[in-house]
BABALUM-526528 format. One record per residue (C-alpha): residue number from 1; residue in one letter; x, y, z. Coordinates in nm, 2 decimals. Layout:
@num NUM, residuo A, xx X, yy Y, zz Z
...
//
This chain:
@num 1, residuo X, xx 0.03, yy -0.01, zz 0.01
@num 2, residuo X, xx 0.29, yy 0.24, zz 0.10
@num 3, residuo X, xx 0.45, yy 0.17, zz -0.22
@num 4, residuo X, xx 0.18, yy 0.23, zz -0.41
@num 5, residuo X, xx 0.09, yy 0.57, zz -0.27
@num 6, residuo X, xx 0.48, yy 0.63, zz -0.30
@num 7, residuo X, xx 0.46, yy 0.55, zz -0.69
@num 8, residuo X, xx 0.12, yy 0.79, zz -0.73
@num 9, residuo X, xx 0.31, yy 1.07, zz -0.57
@num 10, residuo X, xx 0.61, yy 1.03, zz -0.79
@num 11, residuo X, xx 0.37, yy 1.03, zz -1.13
@num 12, residuo X, xx 0.16, yy 1.33, zz -1.00
@num 13, residuo X, xx 0.45, yy 1.51, zz -0.95
@num 14, residuo X, xx 0.60, yy 1.39, zz -1.33
@num 15, residuo X, xx 0.27, yy 1.51, zz -1.44
@num 16, residuo X, xx 0.30, yy 1.84, zz -1.32
@num 17, residuo X, xx 0.69, yy 1.92, zz -1.40
@num 18, residuo X, xx 0.57, yy 1.79, zz -1.74
@num 19, residuo X, xx 0.28, yy 2.01, zz -1.80
@num 20, residuo X, xx 0.48, yy 2.32, zz -1.63
@num 21, residuo X, xx 0.77, yy 2.27, zz -1.90
@num 22, residuo X, xx 0.50, yy 2.31, zz -2.21
@num 23, residuo X, xx 0.67, yy 2.42, zz -2.52
@num 24, residuo X, xx 0.33, yy 2.57, zz -2.64
@num 25, residuo X, xx 0.40, yy 2.98, zz -2.59
@num 26, residuo X, xx 0.23, yy 3.21, zz -2.38
@num 27, residuo X, xx 0.08, yy 3.50, zz -2.60
@num 28, residuo X, xx -0.07, yy 3.79, zz -2.44
@num 29, residuo X, xx -0.19, yy 4.09, zz -2.68
@num 30, residuo X, xx -0.12, yy 4.46, zz -2.58
@num 31, residuo X, xx -0.23, yy 4.80, zz -2.76
@num 32, residuo X, xx -0.03, yy 4.91, zz -3.07
@num 33, residuo X, xx 0.10, yy 5.17, zz -2.93
@num 34, residuo X, xx 0.26, yy 5.02, zz -2.66
@num 35, residuo X, xx 0.62, yy 5.08, zz -2.56
@num 36, residuo X, xx 0.82, yy 4.74, zz -2.53
@num 37, residuo X, xx 1.16, yy 4.67, zz -2.47
@num 38, residuo X, xx 1.27, yy 4.32, zz -2.46
@num 39, residuo X, xx 1.63, yy 4.30, zz -2.63
@num 40, residuo X, xx 1.75, yy 4.66, zz -2.61
@num 41, residuo X, xx 1.80, yy 4.65, zz -3.01
@num 42, residuo X, xx 1.56, yy 4.92, zz -3.24
@num 43, residuo X, xx 1.20, yy 4.85, zz -3.21
@num 44, residuo X, xx 0.91, yy 4.98, zz -3.33
@num 45, residuo X, xx 0.84, yy 5.28, zz -3.10
@num 46, residuo X, xx 1.16, yy 5.39, zz -3.20
@num 47, residuo X, xx 1.07, yy 5.39, zz -3.54
@num 48, residuo X, xx 0.74, yy 5.62, zz -3.44
@num 49, residuo X, xx 0.94, yy 5.83, zz -3.23
@num 50, residuo X, xx 1.17, yy 5.89, zz -3.52
@num 51, residuo X, xx 1.00, yy 5.93, zz -3.78
@num 52, residuo X, xx 0.78, yy 6.15, zz -3.65
@num 53, residuo X, xx 1.01, yy 6.41, zz -3.48
@num 54, residuo X, xx 1.23, yy 6.38, zz -3.78
@num 55, residuo X, xx 0.95, yy 6.52, zz -4.03
@num 56, residuo X, xx 0.75, yy 6.76, zz -3.79
@num 57, residuo X, xx 1.13, yy 6.95, zz -3.80
@num 58, residuo X, xx 1.18, yy 6.87, zz -4.18
@num 59, residuo X, xx 0.82, yy 7.03, zz -4.29
@num 60, residuo X, xx 0.85, yy 7.31, zz -4.05
@num 61, residuo X, xx 1.24, yy 7.41, zz -4.17
@num 62, residuo X, xx 1.26, yy 7.77, zz -4.31
@num 63, residuo X, xx 1.38, yy 7.65, zz -4.64
@num 64, residuo X, xx 1.09, yy 7.44, zz -4.70
@num 65, residuo X, xx 0.84, yy 7.74, zz -4.60
@num 66, residuo X, xx 1.02, yy 7.97, zz -4.85
@num 67, residuo X, xx 0.97, yy 7.70, zz -5.11
@num 68, residuo X, xx 0.57, yy 7.72, zz -5.07
@num 69, residuo X, xx 0.61, yy 8.10, zz -5.05
@num 70, residuo X, xx 0.78, yy 8.15, zz -5.38
@num 71, residuo X, xx 0.58, yy 7.83, zz -5.59
@num 72, residuo X, xx 0.26, yy 7.94, zz -5.39
@num 73, residuo X, xx 0.23, yy 7.52, zz -5.37
@num 74, residuo X, xx 0.32, yy 7.23, zz -5.12
@num 75, residuo X, xx 0.68, yy 7.07, zz -5.24
@num 76, residuo X, xx 0.69, yy 6.74, zz -5.37
@num 77, residuo X, xx 0.89, yy 6.50, zz -5.20
@num 78, residuo X, xx 0.97, yy 6.12, zz -5.27
@num 79, residuo X, xx 1.16, yy 5.89, zz -5.02
@num 80, residuo X, xx 1.45, yy 5.72, zz -5.10
@num 81, residuo X, xx 1.69, yy 5.49, zz -4.95
@num 82, residuo X, xx 1.78, yy 5.49, zz -4.58
@num 83, residuo X, xx 2.12, yy 5.32, zz -4.50
@num 84, residuo X, xx 2.18, yy 5.11, zz -4.19
@num 85, residuo X, xx 2.53, yy 5.21, zz -4.05
@num 86, residuo X, xx 2.44, yy 5.06, zz -3.74
@num 87, residuo X, xx 2.57, yy 4.74, zz -3.55
@num 88, residuo X, xx 2.28, yy 4.54, zz -3.61
@num 89, residuo X, xx 2.03, yy 4.46, zz -3.82
@num 90, residuo X, xx 1.75, yy 4.71, zz -3.88
@num 91, residuo X, xx 1.50, yy 4.66, zz -4.14
@num 92, residuo X, xx 1.54, yy 5.02, zz -4.31
@num 93, residuo X, xx 1.25, yy 4.96, zz -4.54
@num 94, residuo X, xx 1.04, yy 5.00, zz -4.26
@num 95, residuo X, xx 1.21, yy 5.35, zz -4.16
@num 96, residuo X, xx 1.12, yy 5.45, zz -4.53
@num 97, residuo X, xx 0.74, yy 5.37, zz -4.55
@num 98, residuo X, xx 0.67, yy 5.48, zz -4.18
@num 99, residuo X, xx 0.86, yy 5.81, zz -4.32
@num 100, residuo X, xx 0.64, yy 5.79, zz -4.63
@num 101, residuo X, xx 0.32, yy 5.77, zz -4.39
@num 102, residuo X, xx 0.39, yy 6.05, zz -4.17
@num 103, residuo X, xx 0.45, yy 6.30, zz -4.49
@num 104, residuo X, xx 0.15, yy 6.20, zz -4.68
@num 105, residuo X, xx -0.07, yy 6.20, zz -4.34
@num 106, residuo X, xx 0.08, yy 6.56, zz -4.28
@num 107, residuo X, xx -0.10, yy 6.74, zz -4.52
@num 108, residuo X, xx 0.22, yy 6.99, zz -4.57
@num 109, residuo X, xx 0.39, yy 6.81, zz -4.84
@num 110, residuo X, xx 0.25, yy 6.63, zz -5.19
@num 111, residuo X, xx 0.46, yy 6.30, zz -5.28
@num 112, residuo X, xx 0.52, yy 6.03, zz -5.54
@num 113, residuo X, xx 0.60, yy 5.69, zz -5.57
@num 114, residuo X, xx 0.95, yy 5.54, zz -5.48
@num 115, residuo X, xx 1.16, yy 5.42, zz -5.77
@num 116, residuo X, xx 1.08, yy 5.08, zz -5.66
@num 117, residuo X, xx 0.68, yy 5.10, zz -5.70
@num 118, residuo X, xx 0.70, yy 5.31, zz -6.02
@num 119, residuo X, xx 0.82, yy 5.03, zz -6.25
@num 120, residuo X, xx 0.44, yy 4.83, zz -6.20
@num 121, residuo X, xx 0.26, yy 5.19, zz -6.24
@num 122, residuo X, xx 0.43, yy 5.29, zz -6.55
@num 123, residuo X, xx 0.40, yy 4.93, zz -6.71
@num 124, residuo X, xx 0.02, yy 4.94, zz -6.64
@num 125, residuo X, xx 0.01, yy 5.28, zz -6.79
@num 126, residuo X, xx 0.17, yy 5.12, zz -7.07
@num 127, residuo X, xx -0.11, yy 4.83, zz -7.12
@num 128, residuo X, xx -0.36, yy 5.09, zz -7.08
@num 129, residuo X, xx -0.25, yy 5.28, zz -7.41
@num 130, residuo X, xx -0.34, yy 4.89, zz -7.60
@num 131, residuo X, xx -0.67, yy 4.78, zz -7.37
@num 132, residuo X, xx -0.84, yy 5.06, zz -7.22
@num 133, residuo X, xx -1.08, yy 5.30, zz -7.38
@num 134, residuo X, xx -0.98, yy 5.61, zz -7.53
@num 135, residuo X, xx -1.17, yy 5.81, zz -7.25
@num 136, residuo X, xx -0.96, yy 5.58, zz -6.98
@num 137, residuo X, xx -0.67, yy 5.56, zz -7.07
@num 138, residuo X, xx -0.41, yy 5.77, zz -6.86
@num 139, residuo X, xx -0.13, yy 5.96, zz -7.08
@num 140, residuo X, xx 0.21, yy 5.87, zz -7.11
@num 141, residuo X, xx 0.47, yy 6.12, zz -6.96
@num 142, residuo X, xx 0.24, yy 6.30, zz -6.77
@num 143, residuo X, xx 0.40, yy 6.18, zz -6.40
@num 144, residuo X, xx 0.44, yy 6.44, zz -6.13
@num 145, residuo X, xx 0.83, yy 6.56, zz -6.08
@num 146, residuo X, xx 0.95, yy 6.52, zz -5.72
@num 147, residuo X, xx 1.11, yy 6.82, zz -5.61
@num 148, residuo X, xx 1.30, yy 6.68, zz -5.32
@num 149, residuo X, xx 1.43, yy 6.37, zz -5.20
@num 150, residuo X, xx 1.44, yy 6.24, zz -4.81
@num 151, residuo X, xx 1.72, yy 6.04, zz -4.79
@num 152, residuo X, xx 1.91, yy 5.94, zz -4.46
@num 153, residuo X, xx 2.12, yy 5.69, zz -4.23
@num 154, residuo X, xx 2.07, yy 5.49, zz -3.89
@num 155, residuo X, xx 2.41, yy 5.45, zz -3.68
@num 156, residuo X, xx 2.47, yy 5.34, zz -3.32
@num 157, residuo X, xx 2.75, yy 5.41, zz -3.04
@num 158, residuo X, xx 2.80, yy 5.14, zz -2.79
@num 159, residuo X, xx 2.94, yy 5.13, zz -2.48
@num 160, residuo X, xx 3.01, yy 4.85, zz -2.27
@num 161, residuo X, xx 3.10, yy 4.76, zz -1.92
@num 162, residuo X, xx 3.12, yy 4.42, zz -1.81
@num 163, residuo X, xx 2.69, yy 4.35, zz -1.82
@num 164, residuo X, xx 2.61, yy 4.68, zz -1.87
@num 165, residuo X, xx 2.60, yy 4.89, zz -2.18
@num 166, residuo X, xx 2.42, yy 5.16, zz -2.34
@num 167, residuo X, xx 2.32, yy 5.18, zz -2.68
@num 168, residuo X, xx 2.23, yy 5.52, zz -2.85
@num 169, residuo X, xx 2.05, yy 5.56, zz -3.20
@num 170, residuo X, xx 2.17, yy 5.86, zz -3.41
@num 171, residuo X, xx 1.95, yy 5.88, zz -3.71
@num 172, residuo X, xx 2.02, yy 6.17, zz -3.99
@num 173, residuo X, xx 1.77, yy 6.26, zz -4.27
@num 174, residuo X, xx 1.84, yy 6.50, zz -4.54
@num 175, residuo X, xx 1.62, yy 6.69, zz -4.79
@num 176, residuo X, xx 1.80, yy 6.72, zz -5.13
@num 177, residuo X, xx 1.66, yy 6.96, zz -5.38
@num 178, residuo X, xx 1.67, yy 6.73, zz -5.70
@num 179, residuo X, xx 1.76, yy 6.96, zz -5.96
@num 180, residuo X, xx 2.02, yy 7.12, zz -5.80
@num 181, residuo X, xx 2.13, yy 6.81, zz -5.54
@num 182, residuo X, xx 2.13, yy 7.10, zz -5.29
@num 183, residuo X, xx 2.05, yy 7.03, zz -4.96
@num 184, residuo X, xx 1.80, yy 7.25, zz -4.79
@num 185, residuo X, xx 1.75, yy 7.04, zz -4.44
@num 186, residuo X, xx 1.97, yy 6.81, zz -4.24
@num 187, residuo X, xx 1.81, yy 6.67, zz -3.94
@num 188, residuo X, xx 1.98, yy 6.45, zz -3.66
@num 189, residuo X, xx 1.74, yy 6.23, zz -3.38
@num 190, residuo X, xx 1.98, yy 6.07, zz -3.09
@num 191, residuo X, xx 1.67, yy 6.09, zz -2.83
@num 192, residuo X, xx 1.66, yy 5.72, zz -2.83
@num 193, residuo X, xx 1.92, yy 5.59, zz -2.57
@num 194, residuo X, xx 1.92, yy 5.24, zz -2.39
@num 195, residuo X, xx 2.07, yy 5.14, zz -2.07
@num 196, residuo X, xx 2.09, yy 4.75, zz -2.09
@num 197, residuo X, xx 2.18, yy 4.54, zz -1.82
@num 198, residuo X, xx 2.22, yy 4.15, zz -1.91
@num 199, residuo X, xx 2.22, yy 3.86, zz -1.64
@num 200, residuo X, xx 2.53, yy 3.76, zz -1.50
@num 201, residuo X, xx 2.70, yy 3.45, zz -1.63
@num 202, residuo X, xx 2.62, yy 3.13, zz -1.42
@num 203, residuo X, xx 2.89, yy 2.88, zz -1.34
//
């Protein structure tokens, strides 16, 4: 009887141990604007903060305002490449797309499709010349030319001592006049600074 009780106790403990080590991930849904920092690396919160602050500075700059006064219209901007010069993997296409979103929704600039998007649109327009009705076919060589291109880069400065490190992100953006190659605005955001404490190695 005693051995049976001990066997039952053993199997009960084994069941609890196995169920506690379940491989099923635990998932919790959170609001999209919730700030999360799990690894200390670049994340969606950093992307939002940097894009919004840089473009707010860009669109309120004196030379952009001067362009609007002289031309009597909003500037037409295209977003070019953002280069990753940091020490970590950063998907810069997300930076580009976020910049496009902020630009378009600001109402302070007109915006045209990027070079990677234009090819597909031009193919469609070319096909319309043969297959769409004369009334609905869109004219060739009637695109809206951009006045400025927005380009930039991401860099990091890392300082480390033992299991403690700091990561500072420097995001640069430049607005370049396409006709003259003149830089009319340069912005820098270095607000993103993180202190990361790694767990000490266990022997």
